[in-house]
N, C-alpha and C positions, 0 to 999 in steps of 0.2 A: 890325326893322332890315332895310333893303333889302340884298340881295346885290349886291355890286359885281363879284365875281370868284369863279369856282368852277372847279377843275381837280383831278382825281384825289384827291378827298377833302379838298382844301384849299378853305376858304370864307372870303372876306373880306367883312365887313359894316361898315356905318357907322351910328352912331346920333347924328344931329345934335341930338337933343332932350334929351340928357343934360345935366343941370345940375351946376354946380360943377366941371366939367372945364376947366381952363385950357389944357391942351396938346391940340391937335387930334390925334386918333388913330383907328385902325380896330380892330375886333375880328376876330381870326383864329381860326377853328375848324379843328382838325386832329386826327383820331383821337380824338374825344370830349373834347378839351381846349380851353380858351379862353385865348387870348393877346391882348395888346394891343401895337400898334406905333404909334409916333408917325409923322407924315407924312414925317419925314426918315429913316425906316427903323430907328430905335432901338427895340429891344424894351423895353417898359415893364413887362410882367409875364408870368407863366407860366414853365414849365420850358424845358428845352432842346429845340430843334427840330432835325431833321436839316439839315445844311448846305444841301442842294439846295432844301429847302422854304423855309428862311430866305432864300436867294438869290432864289427866285421871288417871295416877298413883297416884298423890297426892290426887285426889278425892277418889280413892279406899282406900288409907291408912287412910285418915281422917274419912271415914265412917265405918271403920271396926277395930277401935282401940282395943276394948275389945276382939274380936275374935282373932286378931293377938297376943295380949299379952297372951291369954290363950294357944294358940298353941305353942308360944315360950317357955312358962313355962312347957308345956307338960301336961296341965290340961284337955285335951280332951279325 
């Protein structure tokens, strides 16, 4: 999975080769834990994240919609 964003232990990755996933999403790794977020910023799985970390993820997603959709479709 390519790294899209990394900052202070927060890593956002995307795997556009996953099969059977209808909702586009990214994988978020923080402090050894794995989370999933839909492109609209909704957390799909994983435990609670600190508010500032969650806001940073949502900021990234909101500001990179077109690139994320293009990667998900495999248009790169």
